[in-house]
N, C-alpha and C positions, 0 to 999 in steps of 0.2 A: 940418572933415573931418579924419580921422586917416590917416596914411600906413600902408598895409598892409605896407610893407617894413621901415621903421625905427621904426614906432609913434610918430612925432612927432605932436603934437596942435596944434590951432589953425590948420590950413592952410585957406586960402580954398577954398570949394567949386568955384569956376571954375578953379582952378589946374590946369595940365596936367602939372606936374612938382613933385616934392617939393623944397623949398628946402634940405633937409638932406642927403638921399641921392641926389638927382637921379633918383628913380624916376619912370617914365612912368605917369600916372594914367588915361590914355585908355582902356586896356583895362578897368581897374576901373570906370570910369564907365559904359562900355558894358554891363558885366555887371549893374550896378545897374538900368540902364534896362530890360534884358531881364527881370529879375526883376519889376519893376513892371508891365511889359506882360503878363507871364504871369498876374499877379494879375487884371489887367483882363480878360484872355481867359477866365479861370475864371468871373468874374462874368457875362460875356456868355454863356457856355455855360449857366449856370444859368437865366438869363433866357430863353434860347432854348428850353430844355426846358419851362419853366413855360408859355410861350406856346404851345408845341406841344400840351400837354395841355389848355389852355384851348380851342384850336381843335377838338381831338377831342371835347371835351365839348359844345361848341356844335353841331358837326355831328351828334353822336349824338342830341341833344335835338330838333333841327330836322328830321332825316331821318324821313320817314314809315315806318311799319312795313310793309316789303315782304312780310312773311310772312303778312299777312292776305289770304286768298283773296277774289276778287271774287264777286259774286252768281252769275254764270254758272258759275264754277268750283265754287261750293258746290252748284249744281244738278247739275252733271256728277258731282260726288263722291257726292251722294245717289243718283243713278241708278246709278252704278257699285256702290255698296254694295248696292242693291236687287238688281242683277244677280248680285252675288256670293252673296247669300243664296239666290236662286233656283238658282244653279248648285250650291251646297252641298246644297240639298234634293234636287235631281236626282241628284247624286252619291250621296247616302245611299240614295235609291230604287234606283239601279242596283247599289249594293253589296248590297242585300238581294236583288234579283233574281239577281245573280251567285251569291250564297250558295245560293239555292234551286236554281239550275241545277247548281251543283257537287254539291249533295246528290243531285239526280236522277241525275247522271252516276255517282255512287259507288254507287248502288243496283245490285244484280245485274240484269243484263239478262235479262229473261224470254225463254224460248225462243220463237221465232217460232211463232205459232199456225199449226198445219198441219192440213190435213184428211187423213184416212186412208181407205184403201180396202182391203178384204180381197179378195185375188185368189186364185183356185184355179188351180193349174198344170194345163195341158192337155198331152196327149201331144205330144211333139216340141218343146216350147217350152224356151227357155233364159232365163236371167236377162237376157241381152242383148236378146232379142226381146220379152220382157215389158216391160223398161224402155223400149224404143223404142215399143211399142204404148201403154203407159199414160202414160209421162212425156214422150214425144216425143224422147227421146235415149237410144240404146242404151248409151252409155257411163256412164249413171247406174246400171248394174247393181250397181256396187260399193256404192252407197247402200242398195239393196234388200237386198243380202247382209248388210251391217253391221246394218241395222235388224232383221233377222230372225235374227241370230246364225248365219248360214250360213258355215261355216268354209271350204268349198271351193265357189266360185260355179259350178263346172262340174257339181256333183252336186246336182240337185234331182229330186224325184219327181212323177209325175203325181198330181194330187189334193192335193198339198201346199198348205196355206194360207199365203199371204204377206201381210203388212201393208205396204202401200205408202203412204208419206206424200208428199203433193204440195201 
């Protein structure tokens, strides 16, 4: 062993002090031991990592594939797919019906089919009395006036022809 302080050579490895400079070797010897144990720990770490990966590989190979569905799950999946196809077909059918209904709504609404009656005004009658007699409601006289282009509902003449829609 060599003295790290005075660089003397040929000193016994078990010596605790340098015979030339009286330097204490104990701290230097402990440092060398720590360096050696560090190398041993590094080797142990690599061995542990390799063993860990071997265990993982063994577990991966021996573990059954849990992603495989059971026969019952496959039947349920098939049934659900069938129901989905039926629902999609029903949805398409409803979309077509909806489109047809929208087209019908967008068509102009035809006027309500109405029957008409020609009424000849008698002496003393007013549009109110005619509306009450023919339509059952005297206040519908305004409809009769509008339908016959009567500008003043108070002025009608005997014998005048009125078209009444009901």
